[in-house]
C-alpha positions in Angstrom: -92.3 225.5 -108.3 -89.7 222.6 -109.1 -90.2 219.3 -107.6 -88.1 218.6 -104.4 -85.7 215.8 -104.7 -82.4 214.9 -106.1 -81.4 212.3 -108.8 -78.8 211.0 -106.5 -81.4 210.0 -103.8 -82.5 206.4 -103.5 -86.1 207.3 -104.9 -88.0 206.8 -101.7 -90.7 208.7 -100.3 -88.6 210.3 -97.8 -86.1 210.7 -100.2 -87.4 211.1 -103.7 -85.4 211.5 -107.0 -85.9 215.0 -108.5 -86.8 213.9 -112.1 -89.8 211.5 -113.8 -87.1 211.0 -116.2 -84.9 209.6 -113.6 -87.5 207.6 -111.7 -88.8 205.9 -115.0 -85.1 204.2 -115.6 -85.9 202.7 -111.8 -89.0 200.8 -112.8 -87.8 197.6 -114.2 -90.1 195.0 -112.6 -93.4 194.0 -113.3 -95.8 195.8 -110.5 -93.3 198.8 -109.7 -95.1 202.1 -109.4 -93.8 205.5 -109.8 -95.2 208.3 -107.8 -95.1 211.3 -109.3 -94.6 214.0 -106.3 -96.2 217.8 -106.8 -93.9 220.2 -108.8 -93.9 221.6 -112.7 -92.0 219.1 -114.2 -90.1 220.4 -118.3 -88.1 218.6 -120.5 -89.0 215.5 -119.2 -88.4 212.2 -121.3 -90.8 209.7 -120.0 -89.7 206.2 -121.5 -90.9 202.6 -119.7 -87.6 201.1 -119.8 -89.0 197.7 -119.2 -92.5 195.8 -119.4 -94.8 194.8 -116.7 -97.0 191.8 -117.0 -100.1 190.9 -117.2 -101.9 192.0 -113.8 -98.6 193.2 -112.8 -98.4 196.4 -115.4 -95.5 199.3 -114.2 -97.7 201.9 -113.1 -96.6 205.9 -113.8 -99.1 208.0 -111.8 -99.5 211.3 -109.8 -99.1 210.7 -106.0 -102.3 210.6 -104.0 -103.1 214.5 -103.1 -100.2 215.9 -105.8 -100.5 218.9 -108.2 -98.6 218.0 -111.3 -97.6 220.3 -114.4 
């Protein structure tokens, strides 16, 4: 199934964005974490727009319990 969310949302747990591509444009600070919710993501261009720091990486990960394709 397609992921839930809308790229106009703020990107919170209760109002997620729809695409990984859009979420990555918001991961700009060291220590930021992008949790990918369950869904099938197609045509995504995953690119880190910023760098973390030692001990504070920017992390892209599957949300706990999520099934991501």
